[in-house]
mmCIF file as Biopython writes it, N, C-alpha, C and O atoms, coordinates in Angstrom:
data_model
#
loop_
_atom_site.group_PDB
_atom_site.id
_atom_site.type_symbol
_atom_site.label_atom_id
_atom_site.label_alt_id
_atom_site.label_comp_id
_atom_site.label_asym_id
_atom_site.label_entity_id
_atom_site.label_seq_id
_atom_site.pdbx_PDB_ins_code
_atom_site.Cartn_x
_atom_site.Cartn_y
_atom_site.Cartn_z
_atom_site.occupancy
_atom_site.B_iso_or_equiv
_atom_site.auth_seq_id
_atom_site.auth_asym_id
_atom_site.pdbx_PDB_model_num
ATOM 1   N N  . MET A ? 1  ? -269.828 -19.495 65.430 1.0 0.0 1  A 1 
ATOM 2   C CA . MET A ? 1  ? -268.661 -19.323 66.270 1.0 0.0 1  A 1 
ATOM 3   C C  . MET A ? 1  ? -267.500 -18.862 65.392 1.0 0.0 1  A 1 
ATOM 4   O O  . MET A ? 1  ? -267.325 -19.356 64.278 1.0 0.0 1  A 1 
ATOM 5   N N  . ARG A ? 2  ? -266.732 -17.943 65.880 1.0 0.0 2  A 1 
ATOM 6   C CA . ARG A ? 2  ? -265.620 -17.374 65.128 1.0 0.0 2  A 1 
ATOM 7   C C  . ARG A ? 2  ? -264.320 -18.100 65.472 1.0 0.0 2  A 1 
ATOM 8   O O  . ARG A ? 2  ? -264.021 -18.319 66.646 1.0 0.0 2  A 1 
ATOM 9   N N  . ALA A ? 3  ? -263.555 -18.470 64.459 1.0 0.0 3  A 1 
ATOM 10  C CA . ALA A ? 3  ? -262.255 -19.109 64.659 1.0 0.0 3  A 1 
ATOM 11  C C  . ALA A ? 3  ? -261.257 -18.064 65.160 1.0 0.0 3  A 1 
ATOM 12  O O  . ALA A ? 3  ? -261.251 -16.928 64.686 1.0 0.0 3  A 1 
ATOM 13  N N  . ASP A ? 4  ? -260.412 -18.453 66.120 1.0 0.0 4  A 1 
ATOM 14  C CA . ASP A ? 4  ? -259.405 -17.540 66.656 1.0 0.0 4  A 1 
ATOM 15  C C  . ASP A ? 4  ? -258.299 -17.262 65.645 1.0 0.0 4  A 1 
ATOM 16  O O  . ASP A ? 4  ? -257.799 -16.142 65.545 1.0 0.0 4  A 1 
ATOM 17  N N  . GLN A ? 5  ? -257.929 -18.291 64.904 1.0 0.0 5  A 1 
ATOM 18  C CA . GLN A ? 5  ? -256.832 -18.151 63.939 1.0 0.0 5  A 1 
ATOM 19  C C  . GLN A ? 5  ? -257.056 -19.128 62.794 1.0 0.0 5  A 1 
ATOM 20  O O  . GLN A ? 5  ? -257.483 -20.262 63.007 1.0 0.0 5  A 1 
ATOM 21  N N  . VAL A ? 6  ? -256.766 -18.678 61.581 1.0 0.0 6  A 1 
ATOM 22  C CA . VAL A ? 6  ? -256.856 -19.542 60.393 1.0 0.0 6  A 1 
ATOM 23  C C  . VAL A ? 6  ? -255.579 -19.352 59.588 1.0 0.0 6  A 1 
ATOM 24  O O  . VAL A ? 6  ? -255.163 -18.229 59.304 1.0 0.0 6  A 1 
ATOM 25  N N  . GLU A ? 7  ? -254.967 -20.476 59.226 1.0 0.0 7  A 1 
ATOM 26  C CA . GLU A ? 7  ? -253.715 -20.417 58.470 1.0 0.0 7  A 1 
ATOM 27  C C  . GLU A ? 7  ? -253.781 -21.478 57.377 1.0 0.0 7  A 1 
ATOM 28  O O  . GLU A ? 7  ? -254.298 -22.575 57.591 1.0 0.0 7  A 1 
ATOM 29  N N  . ILE A ? 8  ? -253.258 -21.144 56.220 1.0 0.0 8  A 1 
ATOM 30  C CA . ILE A ? 8  ? -253.122 -22.131 55.145 1.0 0.0 8  A 1 
ATOM 31  C C  . ILE A ? 8  ? -251.654 -22.163 54.755 1.0 0.0 8  A 1 
ATOM 32  O O  . ILE A ? 8  ? -251.037 -21.124 54.520 1.0 0.0 8  A 1 
ATOM 33  N N  . SER A ? 9  ? -251.104 -23.371 54.689 1.0 0.0 9  A 1 
ATOM 34  C CA . SER A ? 9  ? -249.683 -23.515 54.368 1.0 0.0 9  A 1 
ATOM 35  C C  . SER A ? 9  ? -249.482 -24.756 53.506 1.0 0.0 9  A 1 
ATOM 36  O O  . SER A ? 9  ? -250.310 -25.666 53.496 1.0 0.0 9  A 1 
ATOM 37  N N  . TRP A ? 10 ? -248.367 -24.773 52.784 1.0 0.0 10 A 1 
ATOM 38  C CA . TRP A ? 10 ? -248.044 -25.888 51.911 1.0 0.0 10 A 1 
ATOM 39  C C  . TRP A ? 10 ? -247.431 -27.011 52.739 1.0 0.0 10 A 1 
ATOM 40  O O  . TRP A ? 10 ? -246.459 -26.794 53.463 1.0 0.0 10 A 1 
ATOM 41  N N  . ASP A ? 11 ? -247.992 -28.197 52.634 1.0 0.0 11 A 1 
ATOM 42  C CA . ASP A ? 11 ? -247.465 -29.378 53.316 1.0 0.0 11 A 1 
ATOM 43  C C  . ASP A ? 11 ? -246.634 -30.154 52.292 1.0 0.0 11 A 1 
ATOM 44  O O  . ASP A ? 11 ? -247.179 -30.891 51.470 1.0 0.0 11 A 1 
ATOM 45  N N  . ALA A ? 12 ? -245.326 -29.982 52.349 1.0 0.0 12 A 1 
ATOM 46  C CA . ALA A ? 12 ? -244.437 -30.593 51.364 1.0 0.0 12 A 1 
ATOM 47  C C  . ALA A ? 12 ? -244.473 -32.121 51.430 1.0 0.0 12 A 1 
ATOM 48  O O  . ALA A ? 12 ? -244.297 -32.790 50.412 1.0 0.0 12 A 1 
ATOM 49  N N  . GLY A ? 13 ? -244.697 -32.664 52.605 1.0 0.0 13 A 1 
ATOM 50  C CA . GLY A ? 13 ? -244.735 -34.112 52.759 1.0 0.0 13 A 1 
ATOM 51  C C  . GLY A ? 13 ? -245.902 -34.754 52.032 1.0 0.0 13 A 1 
ATOM 52  O O  . GLY A ? 13 ? -245.789 -35.881 51.550 1.0 0.0 13 A 1 
ATOM 53  N N  . LYS A ? 14 ? -247.020 -34.051 51.949 1.0 0.0 14 A 1 
ATOM 54  C CA . LYS A ? 14 ? -248.212 -34.590 51.295 1.0 0.0 14 A 1 
ATOM 55  C C  . LYS A ? 14 ? -248.523 -33.909 49.969 1.0 0.0 14 A 1 
ATOM 56  O O  . LYS A ? 14 ? -249.475 -34.283 49.284 1.0 0.0 14 A 1 
ATOM 57  N N  . ASP A ? 15 ? -247.723 -32.910 49.607 1.0 0.0 15 A 1 
ATOM 58  C CA . ASP A ? 15 ? -247.935 -32.147 48.371 1.0 0.0 15 A 1 
ATOM 59  C C  . ASP A ? 15 ? -249.347 -31.592 48.269 1.0 0.0 15 A 1 
ATOM 60  O O  . ASP A ? 15 ? -249.974 -31.665 47.212 1.0 0.0 15 A 1 
ATOM 61  N N  . LYS A ? 16 ? -249.844 -31.037 49.367 1.0 0.0 16 A 1 
ATOM 62  C CA . LYS A ? 16 ? -251.161 -30.420 49.413 1.0 0.0 16 A 1 
ATOM 63  C C  . LYS A ? 16 ? -251.108 -29.206 50.338 1.0 0.0 16 A 1 
ATOM 64  O O  . LYS A ? 16 ? -250.232 -29.086 51.195 1.0 0.0 16 A 1 
ATOM 65  N N  . TRP A ? 17 ? -252.064 -28.323 50.138 1.0 0.0 17 A 1 
ATOM 66  C CA . TRP A ? 17 ? -252.230 -27.216 51.073 1.0 0.0 17 A 1 
ATOM 67  C C  . TRP A ? 17 ? -252.936 -27.747 52.315 1.0 0.0 17 A 1 
ATOM 68  O O  . TRP A ? 17 ? -253.767 -28.651 52.226 1.0 0.0 17 A 1 
ATOM 69  N N  . LEU A ? 18 ? -252.603 -27.183 53.472 1.0 0.0 18 A 1 
ATOM 70  C CA . LEU A ? 18 ? -253.189 -27.591 54.729 1.0 0.0 18 A 1 
ATOM 71  C C  . LEU A ? 18 ? -253.813 -26.377 55.402 1.0 0.0 18 A 1 
ATOM 72  O O  . LEU A ? 18 ? -253.134 -25.380 55.645 1.0 0.0 18 A 1 
ATOM 73  N N  . VAL A ? 19 ? -255.103 -26.461 55.701 1.0 0.0 19 A 1 
ATOM 74  C CA . VAL A ? 19 ? -255.803 -25.390 56.412 1.0 0.0 19 A 1 
ATOM 75  C C  . VAL A ? 19 ? -255.795 -25.754 57.888 1.0 0.0 19 A 1 
ATOM 76  O O  . VAL A ? 19 ? -256.207 -26.847 58.277 1.0 0.0 19 A 1 
ATOM 77  N N  . ARG A ? 20 ? -255.323 -24.828 58.694 1.0 0.0 20 A 1 
ATOM 78  C CA . ARG A ? 20 ? -255.239 -25.034 60.144 1.0 0.0 20 A 1 
ATOM 79  C C  . ARG A ? 20 ? -256.171 -24.034 60.810 1.0 0.0 20 A 1 
ATOM 80  O O  . ARG A ? 20 ? -255.999 -22.824 60.665 1.0 0.0 20 A 1 
ATOM 81  N N  . ILE A ? 21 ? -257.155 -24.541 61.538 1.0 0.0 21 A 1 
ATOM 82  C CA . ILE A ? 21 ? -258.155 -23.705 62.210 1.0 0.0 21 A 1 
ATOM 83  C C  . ILE A ? 21 ? -257.931 -23.839 63.715 1.0 0.0 21 A 1 
ATOM 84  O O  . ILE A ? 21 ? -257.961 -24.945 64.255 1.0 0.0 21 A 1 
ATOM 85  N N  . VAL A ? 22 ? -257.708 -22.713 64.390 1.0 0.0 22 A 1 
ATOM 86  C CA . VAL A ? 22 ? -257.485 -22.722 65.829 1.0 0.0 22 A 1 
ATOM 87  C C  . VAL A ? 22 ? -258.644 -21.997 66.495 1.0 0.0 22 A 1 
ATOM 88  O O  . VAL A ? 22 ? -258.991 -20.871 66.140 1.0 0.0 22 A 1 
ATOM 89  N N  . ASN A ? 23 ? -259.232 -22.678 67.473 1.0 0.0 23 A 1 
ATOM 90  C CA . ASN A ? 23 ? -260.290 -22.077 68.274 1.0 0.0 23 A 1 
ATOM 91  C C  . ASN A ? 23 ? -260.044 -22.495 69.721 1.0 0.0 23 A 1 
ATOM 92  O O  . ASN A ? 23 ? -260.351 -23.620 70.113 1.0 0.0 23 A 1 
ATOM 93  N N  . GLY A ? 24 ? -259.489 -21.580 70.508 1.0 0.0 24 A 1 
ATOM 94  C CA . GLY A ? 24 ? -259.099 -21.930 71.873 1.0 0.0 24 A 1 
ATOM 95  C C  . GLY A ? 24 ? -257.977 -22.944 71.818 1.0 0.0 24 A 1 
ATOM 96  O O  . GLY A ? 24 ? -256.956 -22.712 71.172 1.0 0.0 24 A 1 
ATOM 97  N N  . GLU A ? 25 ? -258.163 -24.074 72.497 1.0 0.0 25 A 1 
ATOM 98  C CA . GLU A ? 25 ? -257.151 -25.129 72.486 1.0 0.0 25 A 1 
ATOM 99  C C  . GLU A ? 25 ? -257.383 -26.153 71.382 1.0 0.0 25 A 1 
ATOM 100 O O  . GLU A ? 25 ? -256.545 -27.024 71.152 1.0 0.0 25 A 1 
ATOM 101 N N  . GLU A ? 26 ? -258.516 -26.048 70.702 1.0 0.0 26 A 1 
ATOM 102 C CA . GLU A ? 26 ? -258.848 -26.978 69.626 1.0 0.0 26 A 1 
ATOM 103 C C  . GLU A ? 26 ? -258.156 -26.564 68.327 1.0 0.0 26 A 1 
ATOM 104 O O  . GLU A ? 26 ? -258.197 -25.400 67.931 1.0 0.0 26 A 1 
ATOM 105 N N  . VAL A ? 27 ? -257.527 -27.526 67.679 1.0 0.0 27 A 1 
ATOM 106 C CA . VAL A ? 27 ? -256.871 -27.286 66.388 1.0 0.0 27 A 1 
ATOM 107 C C  . VAL A ? 27 ? -257.417 -28.303 65.392 1.0 0.0 27 A 1 
ATOM 108 O O  . VAL A ? 27 ? -257.370 -29.511 65.625 1.0 0.0 27 A 1 
ATOM 109 N N  . ILE A ? 28 ? -257.936 -27.792 64.282 1.0 0.0 28 A 1 
ATOM 110 C CA . ILE A ? 28 ? -258.475 -28.642 63.223 1.0 0.0 28 A 1 
ATOM 111 C C  . ILE A ? 28 ? -257.591 -28.454 61.999 1.0 0.0 28 A 1 
ATOM 112 O O  . ILE A ? 28 ? -257.295 -27.325 61.606 1.0 0.0 28 A 1 
ATOM 113 N N  . ARG A ? 29 ? -257.171 -29.560 61.399 1.0 0.0 29 A 1 
ATOM 114 C CA . ARG A ? 29 ? -256.353 -29.509 60.187 1.0 0.0 29 A 1 
ATOM 115 C C  . ARG A ? 29 ? -257.106 -30.213 59.068 1.0 0.0 29 A 1 
ATOM 116 O O  . ARG A ? 29 ? -257.580 -31.338 59.228 1.0 0.0 29 A 1 
ATOM 117 N N  . ARG A ? 30 ? -257.207 -29.533 57.935 1.0 0.0 30 A 1 
ATOM 118 C CA . ARG A ? 30 ? -257.900 -30.099 56.778 1.0 0.0 30 A 1 
ATOM 119 C C  . ARG A ? 30 ? -257.068 -29.866 55.516 1.0 0.0 30 A 1 
ATOM 120 O O  . ARG A ? 30 ? -256.545 -28.769 55.317 1.0 0.0 30 A 1 
ATOM 121 N N  . PRO A ? 31 ? -256.940 -30.884 54.663 1.0 0.0 31 A 1 
ATOM 122 C CA . PRO A ? 31 ? -256.205 -30.705 53.398 1.0 0.0 31 A 1 
ATOM 123 C C  . PRO A ? 31 ? -257.037 -29.914 52.403 1.0 0.0 31 A 1 
ATOM 124 O O  . PRO A ? 31 ? -258.264 -29.875 52.483 1.0 0.0 31 A 1 
ATOM 125 N N  . CYS A ? 32 ? -256.344 -29.288 51.469 1.0 0.0 32 A 1 
ATOM 126 C CA . CYS A ? 32 ? -256.981 -28.503 50.422 1.0 0.0 32 A 1 
ATOM 127 C C  . CYS A ? 32 ? -256.320 -28.886 49.094 1.0 0.0 32 A 1 
ATOM 128 O O  . CYS A ? 32 ? -255.096 -29.001 49.023 1.0 0.0 32 A 1 
ATOM 129 N N  . LYS A ? 33 ? -257.113 -29.080 48.054 1.0 0.0 33 A 1 
ATOM 130 C CA . LYS A ? 33 ? -256.602 -29.618 46.790 1.0 0.0 33 A 1 
ATOM 131 C C  . LYS A ? 33 ? -256.216 -28.565 45.753 1.0 0.0 33 A 1 
ATOM 132 O O  . LYS A ? 33 ? -256.185 -28.870 44.560 1.0 0.0 33 A 1 
ATOM 133 N N  . LEU A ? 34 ? -255.927 -27.360 46.166 1.0 0.0 34 A 1 
ATOM 134 C CA . LEU A ? 34 ? -255.484 -26.353 45.198 1.0 0.0 34 A 1 
ATOM 135 C C  . LEU A ? 34 ? -254.063 -26.658 44.740 1.0 0.0 34 A 1 
ATOM 136 O O  . LEU A ? 34 ? -253.297 -27.283 45.474 1.0 0.0 34 A 1 
ATOM 137 N N  . PRO A ? 35 ? -253.703 -26.222 43.530 1.0 0.0 35 A 1 
ATOM 138 C CA . PRO A ? 35 ? -252.324 -26.448 43.063 1.0 0.0 35 A 1 
ATOM 139 C C  . PRO A ? 35 ? -251.329 -25.614 43.869 1.0 0.0 35 A 1 
ATOM 140 O O  . PRO A ? 35 ? -251.691 -24.599 44.463 1.0 0.0 35 A 1 
ATOM 141 N N  . LYS A ? 36 ? -250.089 -26.050 43.879 1.0 0.0 36 A 1 
ATOM 142 C CA . LYS A ? 36 ? -249.049 -25.380 44.675 1.0 0.0 36 A 1 
ATOM 143 C C  . LYS A ? 36 ? -248.881 -23.920 44.277 1.0 0.0 36 A 1 
ATOM 144 O O  . LYS A ? 36 ? -248.565 -23.085 45.124 1.0 0.0 36 A 1 
ATOM 145 N N  . ASN A ? 37 ? -249.085 -23.597 43.009 1.0 0.0 37 A 1 
ATOM 146 C CA . ASN A ? 37 ? -248.873 -22.227 42.534 1.0 0.0 37 A 1 
ATOM 147 C C  . ASN A ? 37 ? -250.150 -21.378 42.581 1.0 0.0 37 A 1 
ATOM 148 O O  . ASN A ? 37 ? -250.225 -20.354 41.903 1.0 0.0 37 A 1 
ATOM 149 N N  . ALA A ? 38 ? -251.144 -21.780 43.360 1.0 0.0 38 A 1 
ATOM 150 C CA . ALA A ? 38 ? -252.399 -21.020 43.467 1.0 0.0 38 A 1 
ATOM 151 C C  . ALA A ? 38 ? -252.125 -19.624 44.017 1.0 0.0 38 A 1 
ATOM 152 O O  . ALA A ? 38 ? -251.238 -19.439 44.851 1.0 0.0 38 A 1 
ATOM 153 N N  . ASP A ? 39 ? -252.889 -18.647 43.545 1.0 0.0 39 A 1 
ATOM 154 C CA . ASP A ? 39 ? -252.672 -17.282 44.027 1.0 0.0 39 A 1 
ATOM 155 C C  . ASP A ? 39 ? -253.274 -17.104 45.430 1.0 0.0 39 A 1 
ATOM 156 O O  . ASP A ? 39 ? -254.076 -17.915 45.895 1.0 0.0 39 A 1 
ATOM 157 N N  . GLU A ? 40 ? -252.861 -16.029 46.074 1.0 0.0 40 A 1 
ATOM 158 C CA . GLU A ? 40 ? -253.238 -15.792 47.463 1.0 0.0 40 A 1 
ATOM 159 C C  . GLU A ? 40 ? -254.750 -15.642 47.639 1.0 0.0 40 A 1 
ATOM 160 O O  . GLU A ? 40 ? -255.303 -16.090 48.643 1.0 0.0 40 A 1 
ATOM 161 N N  . GLN A ? 41 ? -255.407 -15.025 46.688 1.0 0.0 41 A 1 
ATOM 162 C CA . GLN A ? 41 ? -256.859 -14.835 46.783 1.0 0.0 41 A 1 
ATOM 163 C C  . GLN A ? 41 ? -257.578 -16.191 46.772 1.0 0.0 41 A 1 
ATOM 164 O O  . GLN A ? 41 ? -258.508 -16.400 47.550 1.0 0.0 41 A 1 
ATOM 165 N N  . ALA A ? 42 ? -257.158 -17.101 45.906 1.0 0.0 42 A 1 
ATOM 166 C CA . ALA A ? 42 ? -257.767 -18.430 45.835 1.0 0.0 42 A 1 
ATOM 167 C C  . ALA A ? 42 ? -257.509 -19.214 47.118 1.0 0.0 42 A 1 
ATOM 168 O O  . ALA A ? 42 ? -258.384 -19.929 47.604 1.0 0.0 42 A 1 
ATOM 169 N N  . LEU A ? 43 ? -256.293 -19.073 47.666 1.0 0.0 43 A 1 
ATOM 170 C CA . LEU A ? 43 ? -255.964 -19.766 48.913 1.0 0.0 43 A 1 
ATOM 171 C C  . LEU A ? 43 ? -256.821 -19.261 50.069 1.0 0.0 43 A 1 
ATOM 172 O O  . LEU A ? 43 ? -257.331 -20.050 50.865 1.0 0.0 43 A 1 
ATOM 173 N N  . ARG A ? 44 ? -256.975 -17.948 50.155 1.0 0.0 44 A 1 
ATOM 174 C CA . ARG A ? 44 ? -257.812 -17.371 51.225 1.0 0.0 44 A 1 
ATOM 175 C C  . ARG A ? 44 ? -259.262 -17.823 51.087 1.0 0.0 44 A 1 
ATOM 176 O O  . ARG A ? 44 ? -259.903 -18.164 52.082 1.0 0.0 44 A 1 
ATOM 177 N N  . ALA A ? 45 ? -259.779 -17.828 49.870 1.0 0.0 45 A 1 
ATOM 178 C CA . ALA A ? 45 ? -261.162 -18.243 49.628 1.0 0.0 45 A 1 
ATOM 179 C C  . ALA A ? 45 ? -261.360 -19.712 50.012 1.0 0.0 45 A 1 
ATOM 180 O O  . ALA A ? 45 ? -262.370 -20.064 50.621 1.0 0.0 45 A 1 
ATOM 181 N N  . ALA A ? 46 ? -260.404 -20.563 49.660 1.0 0.0 46 A 1 
ATOM 182 C CA . ALA A ? 46 ? -260.493 -21.987 50.001 1.0 0.0 46 A 1 
ATOM 183 C C  . ALA A ? 46 ? -260.426 -22.189 51.511 1.0 0.0 46 A 1 
ATOM 184 O O  . ALA A ? 46 ? -261.139 -23.027 52.063 1.0 0.0 46 A 1 
ATOM 185 N N  . ALA A ? 47 ? -259.571 -21.423 52.174 1.0 0.0 47 A 1 
ATOM 186 C CA . ALA A ? 47 ? -259.453 -21.528 53.631 1.0 0.0 47 A 1 
ATOM 187 C C  . ALA A ? 47 ? -260.750 -21.102 54.299 1.0 0.0 47 A 1 
ATOM 188 O O  . ALA A ? 47 ? -261.212 -21.765 55.227 1.0 0.0 47 A 1 
ATOM 189 N N  . VAL A ? 48 ? -261.341 -20.011 53.844 1.0 0.0 48 A 1 
ATOM 190 C CA . VAL A ? 48 ? -262.604 -19.528 54.423 1.0 0.0 48 A 1 
ATOM 191 C C  . VAL A ? 48 ? -263.711 -20.558 54.187 1.0 0.0 48 A 1 
ATOM 192 O O  . VAL A ? 48 ? -264.528 -20.792 55.077 1.0 0.0 48 A 1 
ATOM 193 N N  . GLN A ? 49 ? -263.751 -21.169 53.013 1.0 0.0 49 A 1 
ATOM 194 C CA . GLN A ? 49 ? -264.762 -22.193 52.732 1.0 0.0 49 A 1 
ATOM 195 C C  . GLN A ? 49 ? -264.580 -23.392 53.656 1.0 0.0 49 A 1 
ATOM 196 O O  . GLN A ? 49 ? -265.560 -23.947 54.153 1.0 0.0 49 A 1 
ATOM 197 N N  . THR A ? 50 ? -263.341 -23.791 53.888 1.0 0.0 50 A 1 
ATOM 198 C CA . THR A ? 50 ? -263.055 -24.908 54.792 1.0 0.0 50 A 1 
ATOM 199 C C  . THR A ? 50 ? -263.496 -24.580 56.210 1.0 0.0 50 A 1 
ATOM 200 O O  . THR A ? 50 ? -264.072 -25.423 56.898 1.0 0.0 50 A 1 
ATOM 201 N N  . VAL A ? 51 ? -263.226 -23.359 56.644 1.0 0.0 51 A 1 
ATOM 202 C CA . VAL A ? 51 ? -263.647 -22.910 57.976 1.0 0.0 51 A 1 
ATOM 203 C C  . VAL A ? 51 ? -265.167 -22.977 58.091 1.0 0.0 51 A 1 
ATOM 204 O O  . VAL A ? 51 ? -265.696 -23.458 59.093 1.0 0.0 51 A 1 
ATOM 205 N N  . GLN A ? 52 ? -265.862 -22.500 57.078 1.0 0.0 52 A 1 
ATOM 206 C CA . GLN A ? 52 ? -267.326 -22.525 57.095 1.0 0.0 52 A 1 
ATOM 207 C C  . GLN A ? 52 ? -267.855 -23.963 57.093 1.0 0.0 52 A 1 
ATOM 208 O O  . GLN A ? 52 ? -268.850 -24.257 57.755 1.0 0.0 52 A 1 
ATOM 209 N N  . ASP A ? 53 ? -267.198 -24.852 56.358 1.0 0.0 53 A 1 
ATOM 210 C CA . ASP A ? 53 ? -267.595 -26.259 56.331 1.0 0.0 53 A 1 
ATOM 211 C C  . ASP A ? 53 ? -267.482 -26.897 57.716 1.0 0.0 53 A 1 
ATOM 212 O O  . ASP A ? 53 ? -268.218 -27.828 58.044 1.0 0.0 53 A 1 
ATOM 213 N N  . GLU A ? 54 ? -266.551 -26.384 58.524 1.0 0.0 54 A 1 
ATOM 214 C CA . GLU A ? 54 ? -266.355 -26.903 59.882 1.0 0.0 54 A 1 
ATOM 215 C C  . GLU A ? 54 ? -267.278 -26.226 60.897 1.0 0.0 54 A 1 
ATOM 216 O O  . GLU A ? 54 ? -267.250 -26.559 62.081 1.0 0.0 54 A 1 
ATOM 217 N N  . GLY A ? 55 ? -268.099 -25.274 60.433 1.0 0.0 55 A 1 
ATOM 218 C CA . GLY A ? 55 ? -269.066 -24.638 61.311 1.0 0.0 55 A 1 
ATOM 219 C C  . GLY A ? 55 ? -268.574 -23.381 62.003 1.0 0.0 55 A 1 
ATOM 220 O O  . GLY A ? 55 ? -269.175 -22.929 62.978 1.0 0.0 55 A 1 
ATOM 221 N N  . TYR A ? 56 ? -267.482 -22.813 61.504 1.0 0.0 56 A 1 
ATOM 222 C CA . TYR A ? 56 ? -266.925 -21.585 62.077 1.0 0.0 56 A 1 
ATOM 223 C C  . TYR A ? 56 ? -267.076 -20.434 61.091 1.0 0.0 56 A 1 
ATOM 224 O O  . TYR A ? 56 ? -267.458 -20.627 59.937 1.0 0.0 56 A 1 
ATOM 225 N N  . GLU A ? 57 ? -266.769 -19.241 61.569 1.0 0.0 57 A 1 
ATOM 226 C CA . GLU A ? 57 ? -266.744 -18.055 60.710 1.0 0.0 57 A 1 
ATOM 227 C C  . GLU A ? 57 ? -265.314 -17.534 60.658 1.0 0.0 57 A 1 
ATOM 228 O O  . GLU A ? 57 ? -264.558 -17.673 61.620 1.0 0.0 57 A 1 
ATOM 229 N N  . ALA A ? 58 ? -264.953 -16.938 59.537 1.0 0.0 58 A 1 
ATOM 230 C CA . ALA A ? 58 ? -263.628 -16.333 59.398 1.0 0.0 58 A 1 
ATOM 231 C C  . ALA A ? 58 ? -263.683 -15.251 58.340 1.0 0.0 58 A 1 
ATOM 232 O O  . ALA A ? 58 ? -264.413 -15.366 57.356 1.0 0.0 58 A 1 
ATOM 233 N N  . ASP A ? 59 ? -262.920 -14.216 58.545 1.0 0.0 59 A 1 
ATOM 234 C CA . ASP A ? 59 ? -262.795 -13.118 57.601 1.0 0.0 59 A 1 
ATOM 235 C C  . ASP A ? 59 ? -261.565 -13.399 56.731 1.0 0.0 59 A 1 
ATOM 236 O O  . ASP A ? 59 ? -260.490 -13.660 57.272 1.0 0.0 59 A 1 
ATOM 237 N N  . PRO A ? 60 ? -261.691 -13.354 55.398 1.0 0.0 60 A 1 
ATOM 238 C CA . PRO A ? 60 ? -260.534 -13.625 54.528 1.0 0.0 60 A 1 
ATOM 239 C C  . PRO A ? 60 ? -259.321 -12.749 54.842 1.0 0.0 60 A 1 
ATOM 240 O O  . PRO A ? 60 ? -258.186 -13.170 54.621 1.0 0.0 60 A 1 
ATOM 241 N N  . ALA A ? 61 ? -259.544 -11.544 55.350 1.0 0.0 61 A 1 
ATOM 242 C CA . ALA A ? 61 ? -258.425 -10.649 55.659 1.0 0.0 61 A 1 
ATOM 243 C C  . ALA A ? 61 ? -257.575 -11.174 56.815 1.0 0.0 61 A 1 
ATOM 244 O O  . ALA A ? 61 ? -256.412 -10.793 56.944 1.0 0.0 61 A 1 
ATOM 245 N N  . PHE A ? 62 ? -258.137 -12.043 57.653 1.0 0.0 62 A 1 
ATOM 246 C CA . PHE A ? 62 ? -257.408 -12.565 58.811 1.0 0.0 62 A 1 
ATOM 247 C C  . PHE A ? 62 ? -256.830 -13.954 58.596 1.0 0.0 62 A 1 
ATOM 248 O O  . PHE A ? 62 ? -256.292 -14.560 59.522 1.0 0.0 62 A 1 
ATOM 249 N N  . VAL A ? 63 ? -256.943 -14.457 57.371 1.0 0.0 63 A 1 
ATOM 250 C CA . VAL A ? 63 ? -256.351 -15.757 57.041 1.0 0.0 63 A 1 
ATOM 251 C C  . VAL A ? 63 ? -254.893 -15.540 56.684 1.0 0.0 63 A 1 
ATOM 252 O O  . VAL A ? 63 ? -254.578 -14.767 55.779 1.0 0.0 63 A 1 
ATOM 253 N N  . SER A ? 64 ? -253.993 -16.228 57.398 1.0 0.0 64 A 1 
ATOM 254 C CA . SER A ? 64 ? -252.579 -16.075 57.070 1.0 0.0 64 A 1 
ATOM 255 C C  . SER A ? 64 ? -252.175 -17.170 56.076 1.0 0.0 64 A 1 
ATOM 256 O O  . SER A ? 64 ? -252.567 -18.329 56.211 1.0 0.0 64 A 1 
ATOM 257 N N  . VAL A ? 65 ? -251.386 -16.774 55.082 1.0 0.0 65 A 1 
ATOM 258 C CA . VAL A ? 65 ? -250.920 -17.689 54.041 1.0 0.0 65 A 1 
ATOM 259 C C  . VAL A ? 65 ? -249.419 -17.844 54.193 1.0 0.0 65 A 1 
ATOM 260 O O  . VAL A ? 65 ? -248.668 -16.871 54.131 1.0 0.0 65 A 1 
ATOM 261 N N  . ARG A ? 66 ? -248.988 -19.099 54.396 1.0 0.0 66 A 1 
ATOM 262 C CA . ARG A ? 66 ? -247.553 -19.395 54.496 1.0 0.0 66 A 1 
ATOM 263 C C  . ARG A ? 66 ? -247.169 -20.266 53.319 1.0 0.0 66 A 1 
ATOM 264 O O  . ARG A ? 66 ? -247.736 -21.338 53.110 1.0 0.0 66 A 1 
ATOM 265 N N  . ARG A ? 67 ? -246.198 -19.793 52.550 1.0 0.0 67 A 1 
ATOM 266 C CA . ARG A ? 67 ? -245.752 -20.559 51.377 1.0 0.0 67 A 1 
ATOM 267 C C  . ARG A ? 67 ? -244.498 -21.324 51.666 1.0 0.0 67 A 1 
ATOM 268 O O  . ARG A ? 67 ? -243.985 -22.022 50.790 1.0 0.0 67 A 1 
#
């Protein structure tokens, strides 16, 4: 199943990256342990891996990164 939207953003309250997977009305949030200064390629790869771990598919080009 393909995720409708995938976003990774910095959660300042928890000092971790947060991967947000949207599929229809379902929203899944998962923390990611990359450092705050991680490059965009590493963030996209981690987000795609998280999506796959949840049983979805995602293209790295469609992952939005919010810093």
